Residue, then its C-alpha position, 0 to 999 in steps of 0.5 A: m500500500r502506498p503512503a498517503y501524502q498531504i499536499n499543501p498549496i506551496c507543494a502543489q504549485f512547486a510540482e506544477r511548475v517543475r513538471s511544466s518547465g522540466t527544471v528544478w533550481l538549487l543554490h551553489d557556490d565554491a563550496g558546493v551545493l547549499v545544504s542547510a540545517l534550518g529547523g534542526e534537520r539537514a535539508v537541501p532547498f530547491w526552487s521551481s524557478r530561477a527567479l525564486a532561487e535568485k530571490a532566496a540567494e539575495s535574501d537574509l536566509f543565507a550568509r554567503s554568496l550563492l548562484p542558482v543552478d538548474v537540474s533537469l526534473d528527470d535527474w532530480i527525481s532519479k538521482w537527487l531525491v534518491k541520494l537525499e533519501s539515502q542520506g536521511a536528508v529532507v527536501g526544502l521547497e521554495w525557501l525565500s527568507t527567514h520570515t517566509n520560509g518554505l517547507n521541508y519534506h521527506p524525499a519520497a513524498v516530494k517524488h510522489f507529488a512531483t510525478q503525479q498528474a496535476v489533477g491528482l494534486v488538488 
């Protein structure tokens, strides 16, 4: 039996946007991909558009200079989410600032809603 996942509006919008564009965005610098410990969990944040990733990079959320990098949706689902799950990390979605932070999800839940048809999300 498949687990039941609850979807909130941020997740539904994220999933719809990345399915439409075929791209997911993350932040990167000379040290590598951004990994955060916000909320006590090891998380890798992702955004549904370059504009949102840039907005997050310029916000008060991170104390370093970061650049947006795109990842294909297929690679994100088949490689990134699998690796994050094996490492016990969570996936951050649409983080924008310390005041309007997005959500953290288990990689299996993110994979589930990112691969569902849009009508299944509402």
